[in-house]
LUMROVEX-528604 format. One record per residue (C-alpha): residue number from 1; residue in three letters; y, z, x. Coordinates in pm, whole numbers. Example, Ala and Ser with C-alpha at 12.3 -4.5 7.8 and 13.67 -1.06 7.14 Angstrom:
<atoms>
ATOM, 1, ALA, -450, 780, 1230
ATOM, 2, SER, -106, 714, 1367
</atoms>
This chain:
<atoms>
ATOM, 1, MET, 11442, 12421, 7737
ATOM, 2, SER, 11501, 12057, 7602
ATOM, 3, LYS, 11186, 11796, 7520
ATOM, 4, VAL, 11120, 11647, 7836
ATOM, 5, PRO, 11163, 11273, 7773
ATOM, 6, TYR, 10964, 10982, 7786
ATOM, 7, LYS, 11088, 10898, 8099
ATOM, 8, ILE, 11222, 11105, 8337
ATOM, 9, TYR, 11479, 10923, 8608
ATOM, 10, LEU, 11656, 11087, 8897
ATOM, 11, GLU, 12010, 10983, 8984
ATOM, 12, GLU, 12087, 10769, 9338
ATOM, 13, ASP, 12200, 11122, 9467
ATOM, 14, GLU, 11864, 11340, 9424
ATOM, 15, MET, 11686, 11086, 9613
ATOM, 16, PRO, 11507, 11245, 9855
ATOM, 17, LYS, 11686, 11198, 10224
ATOM, 18, ALA, 11386, 11250, 10456
ATOM, 19, TYR, 10992, 11244, 10407
ATOM, 20, GLN, 10800, 11603, 10429
ATOM, 21, ASN, 10541, 11623, 10744
ATOM, 22, LEU, 10229, 11789, 10551
ATOM, 23, ARG, 10053, 11853, 10861
ATOM, 24, ALA, 10351, 12087, 10967
ATOM, 25, TYR, 10263, 12333, 10673
ATOM, 26, MET, 9902, 12338, 10804
ATOM, 27, SER, 9795, 12657, 11007
ATOM, 28, GLU, 9465, 12455, 11109
ATOM, 29, LYS, 9569, 12071, 11172
ATOM, 30, PRO, 9366, 11777, 11162
ATOM, 31, GLU, 9132, 11732, 11491
ATOM, 32, PRO, 9311, 11503, 11741
ATOM, 33, MET, 9219, 11133, 11761
ATOM, 34, LEU, 8983, 11038, 12040
ATOM, 35, ASN, 9008, 10774, 12292
ATOM, 36, PRO, 8610, 10626, 12268
ATOM, 37, ALA, 8619, 10552, 12610
ATOM, 38, THR, 8700, 10882, 12760
ATOM, 39, LEU, 8641, 11106, 12457
ATOM, 40, LYS, 8927, 11258, 12526
ATOM, 41, PRO, 9277, 11320, 12283
ATOM, 42, VAL, 9469, 11010, 12241
ATOM, 43, THR, 9794, 11008, 12423
ATOM, 44, LYS, 10115, 10812, 12284
ATOM, 45, GLU, 10098, 10533, 12615
ATOM, 46, ASP, 9708, 10472, 12461
ATOM, 47, MET, 9875, 10361, 12132
ATOM, 48, GLN, 10173, 10188, 12236
ATOM, 49, ALA, 9973, 9852, 12269
ATOM, 50, VAL, 9914, 9878, 11918
ATOM, 51, PHE, 10146, 10040, 11744
ATOM, 52, CYS, 10563, 10060, 11712
ATOM, 53, ASP, 10728, 10337, 11934
ATOM, 54, ALA, 10883, 10504, 11645
ATOM, 55, CYS, 10539, 10532, 11419
ATOM, 56, ILE, 10343, 10668, 11710
ATOM, 57, ASP, 10621, 10945, 11741
ATOM, 58, GLN, 10560, 11019, 11383
ATOM, 59, GLU, 10184, 11045, 11404
ATOM, 60, PHE, 10212, 11275, 11681
ATOM, 61, ASN, 10465, 11504, 11509
ATOM, 62, VAL, 10288, 11794, 11316
ATOM, 63, THR, 10593, 12045, 11375
ATOM, 64, ASP, 10884, 11888, 11166
ATOM, 65, LYS, 10846, 11958, 10817
ATOM, 66, PHE, 11088, 11722, 10758
ATOM, 67, ILE, 11185, 11391, 10900
ATOM, 68, GLU, 11468, 11228, 10822
ATOM, 69, ILE, 11477, 10869, 10627
ATOM, 70, PRO, 11681, 10572, 10862
ATOM, 71, GLN, 11979, 10510, 10640
ATOM, 72, PRO, 11883, 10090, 10634
ATOM, 73, VAL, 11537, 10218, 10535
ATOM, 74, PHE, 11709, 10421, 10225
ATOM, 75, ASP, 11931, 10154, 10134
ATOM, 76, PHE, 11632, 9964, 10079
ATOM, 77, TYR, 11495, 10214, 9865
ATOM, 78, LYS, 11708, 10196, 9615
ATOM, 79, MET, 11671, 9816, 9515
ATOM, 80, TYR, 11336, 9997, 9354
ATOM, 81, ARG, 11359, 10373, 9372
ATOM, 82, PRO, 11350, 10635, 9225
ATOM, 83, SER, 11052, 10511, 9042
ATOM, 84, PRO, 10999, 10686, 8701
ATOM, 85, LEU, 10800, 11033, 8601
ATOM, 86, VAL, 10638, 10951, 8256
ATOM, 87, ARG, 10526, 11166, 8023
ATOM, 88, ALA, 10213, 11047, 7852
ATOM, 89, TYR, 10313, 11127, 7488
ATOM, 90, ASN, 10093, 10821, 7318
ATOM, 91, LEU, 9778, 10916, 7556
ATOM, 92, GLU, 9803, 11271, 7520
ATOM, 93, LYS, 9792, 11180, 7083
ATOM, 94, LEU, 9531, 10980, 7126
ATOM, 95, LEU, 9308, 11212, 7271
ATOM, 96, ASP, 9409, 11496, 7027
ATOM, 97, THR, 9474, 11722, 7339
ATOM, 98, PRO, 9694, 12047, 7408
ATOM, 99, ALA, 9719, 11904, 7772
ATOM, 100, GLU, 10066, 11771, 7899
ATOM, 101, ILE, 9986, 11489, 8098
ATOM, 102, TYR, 10259, 11289, 8329
ATOM, 103, TYR, 10210, 10981, 8598
ATOM, 104, LYS, 10429, 10878, 8885
ATOM, 105, PHE, 10463, 10509, 8814
ATOM, 106, GLU, 10469, 10341, 9127
ATOM, 107, GLY, 10475, 9962, 9041
ATOM, 108, THR, 10829, 9901, 8981
ATOM, 109, ASN, 10861, 9675, 9264
ATOM, 110, THR, 10745, 9310, 9342
ATOM, 111, SER, 10444, 9392, 9543
ATOM, 112, GLY, 10379, 9627, 9207
ATOM, 113, SER, 10242, 9946, 9407
ATOM, 114, HIS, 10334, 10226, 9639
ATOM, 115, LYS, 10271, 10025, 9912
ATOM, 116, LEU, 10631, 9940, 9962
ATOM, 117, ASN, 10742, 10272, 10049
ATOM, 118, SER, 10541, 10252, 10417
ATOM, 119, ALA, 10610, 9883, 10485
ATOM, 120, VAL, 11000, 9939, 10451
ATOM, 121, PRO, 11026, 10187, 10773
ATOM, 122, GLN, 10716, 10022, 10941
ATOM, 123, VAL, 10894, 9684, 10916
ATOM, 124, TYR, 11249, 9820, 11018
ATOM, 125, TYR, 11116, 10079, 11325
ATOM, 126, ALA, 10987, 9726, 11456
ATOM, 127, LYS, 11293, 9548, 11417
ATOM, 128, GLN, 11486, 9844, 11585
ATOM, 129, GLN, 11231, 9797, 11879
ATOM, 130, GLY, 11306, 9423, 11912
ATOM, 131, LEU, 10950, 9309, 11801
ATOM, 132, THR, 10933, 8982, 11640
ATOM, 133, LYS, 10580, 8945, 11514
ATOM, 134, LEU, 10355, 9172, 11328
ATOM, 135, THR, 9972, 9204, 11195
ATOM, 136, THR, 9840, 9380, 10964
ATOM, 137, GLU, 9493, 9389, 10695
ATOM, 138, THR, 9495, 9399, 10325
ATOM, 139, GLY, 9254, 9465, 10047
ATOM, 140, ALA, 9343, 9410, 9696
ATOM, 141, GLY, 9661, 9244, 9841
ATOM, 142, GLN, 9927, 9540, 9751
ATOM, 143, TRP, 9945, 9605, 10103
ATOM, 144, GLY, 10008, 9272, 10239
ATOM, 145, THR, 10232, 9215, 9962
ATOM, 146, ALA, 10434, 9474, 10055
ATOM, 147, LEU, 10423, 9402, 10417
ATOM, 148, SER, 10555, 9009, 10371
ATOM, 149, MET, 10812, 9130, 10133
ATOM, 150, ALA, 10953, 9425, 10379
ATOM, 151, SER, 10941, 9143, 10685
ATOM, 152, GLY, 11053, 8895, 10489
ATOM, 153, PHE, 11381, 9101, 10445
ATOM, 154, PHE, 11389, 9218, 10809
ATOM, 155, GLY, 11319, 8877, 10954
ATOM, 156, ILE, 10978, 8941, 11130
ATOM, 157, ASP, 10705, 8714, 11167
ATOM, 158, SER, 10393, 8850, 11002
ATOM, 159, THR, 10011, 8784, 10967
ATOM, 160, VAL, 9784, 8956, 10732
ATOM, 161, TYR, 9443, 8942, 10741
ATOM, 162, MET, 9309, 8962, 10354
ATOM, 163, VAL, 8965, 9062, 10258
ATOM, 164, LYS, 8744, 8754, 10188
ATOM, 165, VAL, 8604, 8867, 9821
ATOM, 166, SER, 8993, 9014, 9723
ATOM, 167, SER, 9138, 8632, 9857
ATOM, 168, GLN, 8891, 8503, 9635
ATOM, 169, GLN, 8941, 8751, 9331
ATOM, 170, LYS, 9317, 8719, 9352
ATOM, 171, PRO, 9460, 8407, 9497
ATOM, 172, HIS, 9809, 8478, 9347
ATOM, 173, ARG, 9840, 8749, 9576
ATOM, 174, LYS, 9795, 8472, 9846
ATOM, 175, ALA, 10106, 8253, 9706
ATOM, 176, VAL, 10311, 8549, 9645
ATOM, 177, MET, 10255, 8671, 10076
ATOM, 178, GLU, 10332, 8292, 10146
ATOM, 179, THR, 10606, 8295, 9928
ATOM, 180, TYR, 10780, 8602, 10149
ATOM, 181, GLY, 10695, 8412, 10500
ATOM, 182, THR, 10344, 8536, 10572
ATOM, 183, ASN, 10039, 8372, 10737
ATOM, 184, VAL, 9706, 8511, 10541
ATOM, 185, ILE, 9415, 8465, 10659
ATOM, 186, PRO, 9066, 8553, 10464
ATOM, 187, SER, 8827, 8829, 10671
ATOM, 188, PRO, 8659, 8801, 10822
ATOM, 189, SER, 8722, 8469, 10956
ATOM, 190, GLU, 8709, 8245, 11265
ATOM, 191, THR, 9028, 8317, 11412
ATOM, 192, THR, 8945, 8595, 11622
ATOM, 193, GLU, 8619, 8705, 11848
ATOM, 194, VAL, 8557, 9001, 11622
ATOM, 195, GLY, 8543, 8768, 11329
ATOM, 196, ARG, 8334, 8522, 11421
ATOM, 197, ALA, 8101, 8825, 11532
ATOM, 198, ILE, 8105, 8933, 11172
ATOM, 199, ASN, 8056, 8631, 11010
ATOM, 200, GLU, 7750, 8556, 11251
ATOM, 201, LYS, 7579, 8917, 11193
ATOM, 202, TYR, 7636, 8917, 10845
ATOM, 203, PRO, 7687, 8555, 10693
ATOM, 204, GLY, 7789, 8490, 10366
ATOM, 205, THR, 7972, 8822, 10382
ATOM, 206, GLY, 8293, 8929, 10123
ATOM, 207, GLY, 8413, 9113, 10444
ATOM, 208, SER, 8596, 9485, 10416
ATOM, 209, LEU, 8867, 9661, 10516
ATOM, 210, GLY, 8713, 9761, 10894
ATOM, 211, CYS, 8653, 9392, 10935
ATOM, 212, ALA, 9023, 9297, 10857
ATOM, 213, ILE, 9144, 9551, 11042
ATOM, 214, SER, 8944, 9469, 11362
ATOM, 215, GLU, 9080, 9116, 11325
ATOM, 216, ALA, 9458, 9241, 11300
ATOM, 217, VAL, 9427, 9462, 11597
ATOM, 218, GLU, 9264, 9210, 11794
ATOM, 219, VAL, 9534, 9000, 11751
ATOM, 220, ALA, 9812, 9244, 11810
ATOM, 221, VAL, 9698, 9391, 12150
ATOM, 222, ASN, 9648, 8961, 12258
ATOM, 223, THR, 10022, 8888, 12132
ATOM, 224, PRO, 10340, 8898, 12312
ATOM, 225, ASN, 10589, 9134, 12138
ATOM, 226, CYS, 10325, 9211, 11802
ATOM, 227, ARG, 10233, 9532, 11719
ATOM, 228, TYR, 9978, 9614, 11433
ATOM, 229, VAL, 10087, 9773, 11110
ATOM, 230, LEU, 9891, 9960, 10842
ATOM, 231, GLY, 9922, 10028, 10504
ATOM, 232, SER, 9682, 10386, 10453
ATOM, 233, VAL, 9454, 10621, 10674
ATOM, 234, LEU, 9712, 10741, 10974
ATOM, 235, ASP, 9937, 11022, 10918
ATOM, 236, HIS, 10261, 10845, 10952
ATOM, 237, VAL, 10169, 10603, 10647
ATOM, 238, LEU, 10110, 10924, 10442
ATOM, 239, LEU, 10416, 11052, 10585
ATOM, 240, HIS, 10623, 10767, 10421
ATOM, 241, GLN, 10425, 10803, 10105
ATOM, 242, SER, 10582, 11173, 10037
ATOM, 243, ILE, 10891, 11018, 9860
ATOM, 244, ILE, 10636, 10964, 9574
ATOM, 245, GLY, 10565, 11360, 9542
ATOM, 246, LEU, 10900, 11449, 9667
ATOM, 247, GLU, 11045, 11281, 9330
ATOM, 248, SER, 10788, 11397, 9167
ATOM, 249, LYS, 10856, 11754, 9212
ATOM, 250, ILE, 11235, 11700, 9192
ATOM, 251, ALA, 11204, 11518, 8825
ATOM, 252, LEU, 10926, 11794, 8702
ATOM, 253, ASP, 11170, 12101, 8847
ATOM, 254, LYS, 11464, 11980, 8649
ATOM, 255, TYR, 11250, 12099, 8356
ATOM, 256, GLY, 11100, 12378, 8491
ATOM, 257, ILE, 10747, 12220, 8503
ATOM, 258, THR, 10476, 12334, 8781
ATOM, 259, PRO, 10183, 12079, 8749
ATOM, 260, ASP, 9811, 12273, 8714
ATOM, 261, VAL, 9630, 11987, 8811
ATOM, 262, VAL, 9789, 11651, 9054
ATOM, 263, ILE, 9522, 11384, 9079
ATOM, 264, GLY, 9509, 11038, 9267
ATOM, 265, CYS, 9307, 10744, 9357
ATOM, 266, VAL, 9193, 10783, 9728
ATOM, 267, GLY, 9083, 10465, 9935
ATOM, 268, GLY, 9220, 10538, 10281
ATOM, 269, GLY, 9447, 10848, 10128
ATOM, 270, SER, 9797, 10762, 10167
ATOM, 271, ASN, 9903, 10760, 9831
ATOM, 272, PHE, 9725, 11084, 9738
ATOM, 273, GLY, 9873, 11237, 10015
ATOM, 274, GLY, 10217, 11132, 9926
ATOM, 275, LEU, 10158, 11248, 9587
ATOM, 276, ILE, 10051, 11556, 9673
ATOM, 277, SER, 10278, 11641, 9948
ATOM, 278, PRO, 10520, 11882, 9795
ATOM, 279, PHE, 10289, 12073, 9568
ATOM, 280, MET, 10043, 12102, 9866
ATOM, 281, ALA, 10287, 12209, 10123
ATOM, 282, GLU, 10361, 12516, 9859
ATOM, 283, ARG, 9967, 12606, 9795
ATOM, 284, LEU, 9950, 12640, 10162
ATOM, 285, GLU, 10267, 12863, 10171
ATOM, 286, GLY, 10093, 13048, 9883
ATOM, 287, LYS, 10343, 12938, 9615
ATOM, 288, ASN, 10091, 12807, 9356
ATOM, 289, ASN, 9738, 12788, 9278
ATOM, 290, ILE, 9749, 12417, 9157
ATOM, 291, GLU, 9386, 12194, 9131
ATOM, 292, PHE, 9436, 11874, 9365
ATOM, 293, ILE, 9156, 11604, 9250
ATOM, 294, ALA, 9097, 11282, 9474
ATOM, 295, VAL, 8911, 11066, 9291
ATOM, 296, GLU, 8730, 10730, 9450
ATOM, 297, PRO, 8475, 10451, 9351
ATOM, 298, ALA, 8117, 10566, 9279
ATOM, 299, SER, 8042, 10231, 9467
ATOM, 300, CYS, 8244, 10386, 9817
ATOM, 301, PRO, 8177, 10737, 9795
ATOM, 302, THR, 8364, 10854, 10124
ATOM, 303, LEU, 8469, 11204, 10029
ATOM, 304, THR, 8195, 11288, 9767
ATOM, 305, ARG, 7883, 11152, 9985
ATOM, 306, GLY, 8027, 11078, 10370
ATOM, 307, LYS, 8011, 11256, 10631
ATOM, 308, TYR, 8293, 11472, 10836
ATOM, 309, ALA, 8276, 11338, 11160
ATOM, 310, TYR, 8448, 11156, 11430
ATOM, 311, ASP, 8412, 10768, 11344
ATOM, 312, PHE, 8597, 10431, 11423
ATOM, 313, GLY, 8857, 10341, 11194
ATOM, 314, ASP, 8695, 9956, 11186
ATOM, 315, ILE, 8372, 9749, 11188
ATOM, 316, GLY, 8474, 9621, 11520
ATOM, 317, LYS, 8543, 9971, 11707
ATOM, 318, VAL, 8845, 9882, 11906
ATOM, 319, THR, 9051, 10170, 11690
ATOM, 320, PRO, 9055, 10535, 11880
ATOM, 321, LEU, 8796, 10763, 11689
ATOM, 322, MET, 8923, 10990, 11392
ATOM, 323, LYS, 8776, 11306, 11250
ATOM, 324, MET, 8708, 11238, 10920
ATOM, 325, TYR, 8487, 11195, 10591
ATOM, 326, THR, 8353, 10802, 10640
ATOM, 327, LEU, 8049, 10672, 10568
ATOM, 328, GLY, 8017, 10520, 10907
ATOM, 329, SER, 8195, 10228, 11041
ATOM, 330, GLY, 7959, 9985, 10981
ATOM, 331, PHE, 7901, 10065, 10591
ATOM, 332, MET, 7981, 9715, 10416
ATOM, 333, PRO, 8048, 9828, 10014
ATOM, 334, SER, 8000, 9604, 9743
ATOM, 335, PRO, 8264, 9330, 9611
ATOM, 336, ASN, 8406, 9560, 9306
ATOM, 337, HIS, 8722, 9530, 9181
ATOM, 338, ALA, 8875, 9815, 9354
ATOM, 339, GLY, 8984, 9621, 9625
ATOM, 340, GLY, 9179, 9881, 9778
ATOM, 341, LEU, 8966, 10188, 9766
ATOM, 342, ARG, 8714, 10003, 9932
ATOM, 343, TYR, 8725, 10172, 10296
ATOM, 344, HIS, 8502, 10384, 10445
ATOM, 345, GLY, 8688, 10647, 10584
ATOM, 346, MET, 8946, 10891, 10515
ATOM, 347, ASN, 9279, 10972, 10626
ATOM, 348, SER, 9205, 11323, 10894
ATOM, 349, THR, 9469, 11535, 10675
ATOM, 350, ILE, 9318, 11448, 10347
ATOM, 351, SER, 8982, 11520, 10528
ATOM, 352, LYS, 9051, 11859, 10700
ATOM, 353, LEU, 9202, 11995, 10365
ATOM, 354, TYR, 8936, 11900, 10165
ATOM, 355, HIS, 8682, 12018, 10392
ATOM, 356, ASP, 8904, 12344, 10404
ATOM, 357, GLY, 8806, 12334, 9977
ATOM, 358, TYR, 9224, 12286, 9883
ATOM, 359, ILE, 9123, 11923, 9764
ATOM, 360, LYS, 8813, 11816, 9523
ATOM, 361, ALA, 8676, 11517, 9466
ATOM, 362, VAL, 8495, 11312, 9182
ATOM, 363, SER, 8369, 10944, 9197
ATOM, 364, TYR, 8350, 10700, 8912
ATOM, 365, GLU, 8153, 10367, 8823
ATOM, 366, GLN, 8345, 10104, 8773
ATOM, 367, THR, 8286, 10017, 8408
ATOM, 368, LYS, 8434, 10378, 8339
ATOM, 369, VAL, 8732, 10305, 8479
ATOM, 370, PHE, 8827, 10005, 8318
ATOM, 371, GLU, 8765, 10158, 7978
ATOM, 372, ALA, 9025, 10404, 8111
ATOM, 373, ALA, 9223, 10147, 8230
ATOM, 374, LYS, 9222, 9965, 7852
ATOM, 375, GLU, 9254, 10299, 7690
ATOM, 376, PHE, 9584, 10369, 7909
ATOM, 377, ALA, 9731, 10000, 7849
ATOM, 378, ARG, 9683, 9998, 7484
ATOM, 379, VAL, 9885, 10340, 7416
ATOM, 380, GLU, 10104, 10338, 7752
ATOM, 381, GLY, 10227, 9966, 7756
ATOM, 382, TYR, 10146, 9896, 8100
ATOM, 383, LEU, 9831, 9731, 8263
ATOM, 384, PRO, 9734, 9900, 8559
ATOM, 385, ALA, 9545, 9844, 8887
ATOM, 386, PRO, 9203, 9901, 8897
ATOM, 387, GLU, 9282, 10125, 9182
ATOM, 388, SER, 9486, 10352, 8971
ATOM, 389, SER, 9294, 10375, 8693
ATOM, 390, HIS, 9010, 10641, 8894
ATOM, 391, ALA, 9330, 10897, 8870
ATOM, 392, ILE, 9367, 10770, 8507
ATOM, 393, ARG, 9015, 10815, 8417
ATOM, 394, ALA, 8993, 11184, 8573
ATOM, 395, ALA, 9291, 11276, 8401
ATOM, 396, ILE, 9186, 11155, 8067
ATOM, 397, ASP, 8884, 11373, 8163
ATOM, 398, GLU, 9091, 11699, 8255
ATOM, 399, ALA, 9291, 11606, 7919
ATOM, 400, LEU, 8929, 11631, 7709
ATOM, 401, LYS, 8803, 11934, 7858
ATOM, 402, CYS, 9138, 12089, 7730
ATOM, 403, ARG, 9083, 11972, 7419
ATOM, 404, GLU, 8759, 12154, 7427
ATOM, 405, THR, 8866, 12480, 7542
ATOM, 406, GLY, 9224, 12468, 7420
ATOM, 407, GLU, 9399, 12510, 7726
ATOM, 408, LYS, 9746, 12397, 7757
ATOM, 409, LYS, 9761, 12232, 8114
ATOM, 410, LYS, 10015, 12014, 8328
ATOM, 411, ILE, 9866, 11739, 8424
ATOM, 412, LEU, 10031, 11518, 8704
ATOM, 413, PHE, 9874, 11180, 8820
ATOM, 414, GLY, 9940, 10869, 9055
ATOM, 415, LEU, 9964, 10514, 8906
ATOM, 416, THR, 10003, 10377, 9212
ATOM, 417, GLY, 10015, 9988, 9094
ATOM, 418, THR, 10022, 9750, 8833
ATOM, 419, GLY, 9719, 9509, 8762
ATOM, 420, TYR, 9867, 9203, 8723
ATOM, 421, PHE, 9674, 9042, 8987
ATOM, 422, ASP, 9331, 9208, 8854
ATOM, 423, LEU, 9304, 9011, 8561
ATOM, 424, ALA, 8912, 8859, 8685
ATOM, 425, GLY, 8833, 9204, 8672
ATOM, 426, TYR, 8949, 9301, 8323
ATOM, 427, GLN, 8835, 8970, 8213
ATOM, 428, LYS, 8432, 9036, 8338
ATOM, 429, PHE, 8501, 9371, 8176
ATOM, 430, ASN, 8590, 9256, 7866
ATOM, 431, SER, 8332, 8976, 7841
ATOM, 432, GLY, 8026, 9227, 7962
ATOM, 433, GLU, 7999, 9086, 8269
ATOM, 434, LEU, 8120, 9356, 8487
ATOM, 435, GLY, 7821, 9575, 8628
ATOM, 436, ASP, 7820, 9894, 8848
ATOM, 437, TYR, 7703, 9946, 9181
ATOM, 438, ILE, 7577, 10268, 9326
ATOM, 439, PRO, 7444, 10298, 9695
ATOM, 440, THR, 7132, 10446, 9755
ATOM, 441, ASP, 7082, 10719, 9998
ATOM, 442, GLU, 6886, 10453, 10223
ATOM, 443, GLU, 7226, 10225, 10240
ATOM, 444, LEU, 7463, 10507, 10311
ATOM, 445, GLU, 7225, 10587, 10590
ATOM, 446, THR, 7249, 10266, 10770
ATOM, 447, GLY, 7653, 10319, 10766
ATOM, 448, PHE, 7582, 10645, 10910
ATOM, 449, ALA, 7371, 10546, 11190
ATOM, 450, THR, 7668, 10370, 11313
ATOM, 451, LEU, 7840, 10652, 11362
ATOM, 452, PRO, 7948, 10755, 11728
ATOM, 453, GLN, 7753, 11041, 11920
ATOM, 454, VAL, 8068, 11272, 12009
</atoms>
């Protein structure tokens, strides 16, 4: 077999033509979403005031293993996909490890991250439905940027509620979104009822994804011809992100490689779910014994310290109830530099797989994550986003274990985005000003106290 090149690229005709629906492979499905008013399973009709019809259909589809990618979406993908799968030879050398390290690099578009993979189909479906306006939230800004690109391309007005602390840390993200024609509002704001209530209850708060979701949903349901779109958490988003894992598997299969470990950062769970999708599908079919590791910030430890319970997806309690790992919708995370991972809950499919023992989870303090980011950047050339650097930290630790044991494991991780808008975080780390914050059990109990009694 020939030596694996530094970068493995697919040809256009090798690109996946359909998304993979991981839930169709699960013998035990995630619990259904519940209507908080009736505590009965949510229906498609319940969701039509909030989401696009096509996304609702995908959200309820638990039987079709593959769902076709619309041709206009595929044509858009061709502008930046397929993304490269990289063999991290230089990192392996630095670590002096017998392990083989591979990473799927999703930062090859202007948004700088994987988020465009779902923004494009969601905006396309909205356009096909005849909608003219969209609202959403964004944490670190990758999703908001991706939505602004897609909505600008398809000609739909969009408003993004950006977590206030992230908008302060990353003002250039706002400039990029506005360049594509999007209206960006720091959240919590004074433009919505829920925003005003949050500001009154938590004066001076830096906000959270839960706050921003509440504001975006409120505007969507009260604005004619408008719907809400989101960049993580729900299963139709995970579905769209399966293109990451499908491309990765096709590239690895060309060289006869099956990973022993697959690692991804987790906030709401979509990029991790997309990366593991084809590998987990085979695991569920008994065809491999791959280890899957979800990595989260110690400051927002949803899987590692959360509870598996029904909860709201937002602080304003306007979303359906979802059975997931959660810190409680009232949990207010610290303003660390992993903005895209600062979410109290987790995708229901990832939560179910973790609860059933198919996934392991680890958490790291942000200084350890930035240490790994700098180490990686110096030898591999890419400046990674802090979110992605959680996966890098775990991959390095797994490779170091191999150095100790002599195991020649094949490690795959997701490099979900670039860090060019995260230089304030790098600056603080370089100057020794960046600290760590781990919530106490008492602080977590404050969030758990907001869990609904279901």
